[in-house]
N, C-alpha and C positions, 0 to 999 in steps of 0.2 A: 658763460656758455650754457649754463643750465636753462636759461630762458630762451635762447635762440635754438638750441638743439637738446631738448630735455632727455632724449633717450641715449645720448652719447656718454661714454665713460672717458674717451680720449679722442682728440682730433689732432692729427700730426701733419705738418707741412714740411716737406723736404725740398730744398732749393739748391740747384747747381747753376753756375753762371758760365757764359762763354763771351769772349770779347775779341776773338780773332788773334789772340796772342798765345804764346806758349805758357804763360803764367796768368790764367784768368783769376778773378776774385774767388776767395774761399767759399766753399759750400756752407750752407746754413740749414739748421733744422729747428723747428718750433713745435712744441707740444702744448696743447690746451686741454685743461681738465674742467669738470663741471663748475668749480668755483671761480674760474678765470674770466676776466673781461675779454671779450673777443673783438678784435679789430684786425681785419685781414689786409692791411696795407703795409707794405714793407719797402723801406728806402732802398734805392739803388746802392750797391756796395761801394761805389766809387765816391770818394769824399768830395770831389769837385763837381758832382752831378746833383741836381735838385730833383731828379726823377724818382718815381716810385712804381712799385708793382702792386696793383689792386687785385687781389684774388677773391674778393667778396663774391662776385658772380660765379666764378669757377667753383668755389666751395659750396655755394647754394645749389648749383647744378649737380655737383657730385653727391650731395646728400638728399636731393629731391626724391620724394616718394619712398623714403626709407632705404635707398640704395646704400650699400656699404662697400662696394668694390673699389679698389684703389683707382684713382684717376690721375692721369698724366697730362701735361700740357706744356705749351711754350708761350712766351710773351716777350716782346721787345721792350727795352726801356725807351721811353719817349722824352727823356730829359735832355738837357743840353749841358755840355762840358766845356770848360775853358782850358784846362791843362796849361801848357806853356805857350799856347797860341793867343794872339791878340783877339781874335774873333771866336765866339762860342761855336761849337760844332756838335752835331747830334751824337749822343752817347751810343757807342757800339755794343753795349752789353745786352745780352739776351738771357732770359731766365727759362730754365726747364724746371718744372715743379711736379711733385707727386703728393697727392692728398690721400691719406688713409684715415679711416674712422673705426672705432671700436665701440660696440654697444655696451650699455650697463649690463652687468651680469643678471 
């Protein structure tokens, strides 16, 4: 992370999911520190889906020009699921994310 965002002490990505059911996939949080390798693509939380959420652009935009305000956004999964059906169907999961950054002291 130090190479991509040299002024950051911490980058945090919080993710919640919705799928139209009463029990959506569990929330996730990821924290990145200066020594970490940064890769902002996260797999869909459904094990039978090959989709992913690519937050690279969202994080770049959130941090452009030295901005440090929290950024919220939404994104649908574009993967396909099989479940118990014979034919694959579009994954109904949507992601709501929050990106926060903290500068080096």
